[in-house]
N, C-alpha and C positions, 0 to 999 in steps of 0.2 A: 504494500500500500504506500502511496506517496506520502512523504513526511514534510511538514512545513514548520519552520521555526516560529516560536511564539513572537508576535510582533512587539511584545514588551521587552524582549531581550535585546541587549546591545548588538547592533549589526556588526558582523565580522568582516574586516578588510584584510585581505592578503596582500602584503607589499613585497614585491620581488624585485631586487636590485642587487647587483654584485658589489656596489659601494656601500659599506656599512654606515657611513655618514649620512647618505641619502635615506636609508631605511630608518635611521635614528630620528632624523628631522621629521620625516613623514609620520613616524610612529608617535612622536611627541604631540604633533599638531592634532592628529586624529584621536588620540587618547583623551586629550583635553576636551575634545568636542563630543566625547561620549561613545566613541567606537572602540571595539575590541580589535587590536592589531595582532596579526600573525606575520612575523618577519621571515623572509627567506633570502639567502644570499647567493642563490644560483637558480637557473631555470629548472634543474633537476630537483632541487629541494622544493621549489615552488610547486611542481607537479605533485609531489608526494603530499605536501601539506594541503593542497587544494582538495584532494580526495579524502583526506582525514578530517578536515575542519569544516567543509561545506561553506565556503565564504559567501557573503552577499555581494562582494565586489572584489576585483583583483586590480591592483595597481602594478603595472608590469613594465619594467625597463625594456626598451626596444633592443638595445645592443648590449649583449652579455657574452662572455666566453662560454664555450660549450653550447648548451641550448640557448638560442637567441629568444627574444620576446616573441618573434613570429613562430618559432618552433613550439614554444610553450602554448601560445594561443591555439595553434593547430591541434595540439594534443588535448587541450581542454575541450575544444569543440567536438572532438572525436568521442568523448566520454559522455554518456547520458547524464551522469550525476553532476557534471560541470558545464554542460552545453549551454544552459540558460544563464550562467553567471556573467554579468557585464564586466568587460575588461577595458580599462583605461590605460593607454600607453603613456609612460613617462619617458621623454626623450629629449636629448639635446640636439637632435637632428630635425630641423624644420624644413627639410627639402620636400618639395611637393610630391615627388614620386614615392618617397617613403611613407608619407602620410596617406596618399592614395592607396598604397599597398596595405597599410594598417587597417583602413576601413574595409577594403575588399576582403581582408582576412577575417573580419568579424568584430574588430574593436568598436566600441560604442563612442569613444572620445579619445582625446589625447591632451597632454599637458607638456609644454616645452620647459625643460630645465635651463636655468634656475627658475622655479615657479614662484608665483605669488600665493601666499598662504590662503587668502580669501578665495582665490580662483580654485585652488585645490579643494578646499572645503565645500565650495558651492557645487562643483561638478560631482564630487563624491556624494553629497547629499541628494542631488537631483537624480542620479542614476540608481542610488539605493532606494529612494522613494518610488521610482518607476518599477524596480524589481519587486518591491513589497506590494505594489498595486497588482502586478501580474500574478504574484503568488496568491493574493487574496482572491482574485478571479478564478484561479485554478482550484483553490480550496473550495470555493462555492460550487464549482462544476463537479468536483469529486463528491461533495456532500449531496448535491442534487441527484447524481447518478446512484449513490447508495440508497437514497430515499426512494427513487424510482424503482430500483430493483427489489426493495422491500415490499413496496406496494404491489408490484407485479407478482411476487411470490404469494402475498396474502390474497390476491384475487384469484390466482390460478389454482390454489389449493381447494377452495370451495367449489370452483367450477369443475374440477376433476371429480369431486364427490357427487355433484349433481349429475354429471355425465354417467357415472357408474350406476346411480339410483334409477335413472330413467330408462336404462336398458330393458328393465322388466315392464315398462309401460307399453301402451299400444303403439304400433309402428308409426302412426301419424304424429302422436305426441313426441315420441322419441326422435323422429326425424326433425321436427320443428325445433326442439330444444337443442339438439346437436348443432343445428345450423346457427342458432343464437350463440352457443358456446364458441363455435369456430370464429364467428365475427368478433366476439369479445377478445378471444386470444389474439386475433390479428391486430386489434386495436392496442392491446397491451404491448405486443411486439413493436408496433409502430411508435408508441409512446417512448419505449426504451431506446429506440433508434434515434428519435428526436433528441432525447436527453444526452446520449453519447456524442452526438454531433454538436451539442451546445445550443440547440434551437428549442423553442417553446412550441409544444404541440398545439396550443391554442384552446380556447374555451369550447370550440365546437366539438373537439374530441370528447370532452367531459360530458357535454350534452348528449352526444350520440351514445356514449357508454351508459348514461343514465337511462336513456330510452330502451336500450337493449336489456338492461337489468329488469325493467318493468315488463318487457315482452317475455323475457325468460320466466319471470314469476307467473305471468298469465298462462304461458304454455305449460308450465309445470303443474298448474292447477286444473288444466283442461281435462 
């Protein structure tokens, strides 16, 4: 099951830079601002910590020995657990081709070093809030799907009992009830599909299902 961090917890920022001084400055700024900082001094270490800590955002140096920032970003996006984590490049390289490559690789933003503290804090806050909003929407979708599946189960169980009991009824009654049950099962399936796709089935589905329930009751009493 998908897990979501409690919104009341401090957001986790993974700072990956081969220069300890840069990591220290970033860490001090963000810690004072209420973030939890996870430092990494290489791309290799950053990848390990990204999977262990599930950060809300990654600040990633573009140029590092060993695994570069681009290598790390590519690896993060290849993993389901880190694919949705926003990555901001920290770079002293303001060449247009490198920045274009950064966005093409999947980075959400960049900050040129030496950076202004207010700019760093503003961009970190913006992208974490965006991620939290996306997480909230996914959480709602997961909860809605769970509710829909529970309702579907609760509906199908009595329908199965009804189908079993009408087998002994007259052929006309049995055929009519079975037809109503098939239509209701089709509606339940359609409602689940709407829920999985993130769409709302609409009030007309509920109205039609209510009408079928009434018809089913009448047929069962015939």
